C-alpha positions, 0 to 999 in steps of 0.5 A: 413747016410744022403747023400742028403737033400732038404727043405725050408731054415729057416736060412742061413749066408754063413757059416751054413744053416738050412733046414726044410724038408717035414718030419718036421725035420730041419738040420743044415748043414755047408754050405758055400754059401748064400741062400735065407731065405724061398727058397727051396734048395737041396744039397749033404750031407757029414755026419760026425760022430766021437766019439766026434762029428756029423756034416753035410757038404753041397755041390752044386754038387756031384763032390764037396762032393767027392772031400772034401771026397778025401781031408779028406784022406790026413794026417791032412786035416779034414773037417775044412780044406777041406771044405774051399778048396771046397768053396774058390778054387773049385773042377776044380781048385783043380784038376788042382793045383794037376795035375800041382803042383800049390801050390799057388792055394791051399793056397788061402784057409784059413788054407792051408799053403804051406806045407800042400798044398804040402802034398795034391799034393803029396798025391793025384797025383796018385788019381786025374785022376781016380777022374776025370773019375769017377765024373766029367761026372756024375756030369754035371747035377748038375752043379747048384742048382735050387732055388725056390722063394715062391713068384714066380712060375718060377724057376731060376738058381743061381750061388751061387760061384759068389753070395758068392763072391760079398756078401763077397766083399760087406761085406768088404765094409761095407754093410750088407748081408741082404741089398745086397743079393737081389740086387746081385741075380737080377744081376745074373738073368739078365745075369751078370757073372762077380763079378766085373761087379755085384759089380759095378752095386749093388753099384749104386743101394745102 
């Protein structure tokens, strides 16, 4: 089973990524974050194998992978429903939603209705404390994925959740991903963390 992949990004569109490892094998991964093509990245992997399907699901942090696997233990919550919860809501907010019965938080994810959100909360309520104790502390060193630019010897840390949110927002305004990803990344490198501020700054440059 594949649990972790590191390599060069050959293609990425915010939904899937193709990563070429040093062994010469290129893996197609379900990866809900934007990555720079030709950069080097690393991610934790959930390797799904069934009678009719085999797929790889990528995560920035170990706790995200473990939360994904925990969500899949809930009846009728498969990979395609669990993954948007991770990429759209985030592990920390999922924990909060389960702990405090916040159905509306879980329904922010595509494909998750009120009934399913209630089922997730009911099913995982007794498991969430153990999850926090086991995984949140051990994952602190994995808070961000480091991205290495082939044209820059320095290592930069990019918050891909903010990057993803901003690019999607600009996409809804009619701007192509390839035209804005570099500009958004520059704003993150300058220390901007607010999606609203980054969008305003990028629009000034377009």
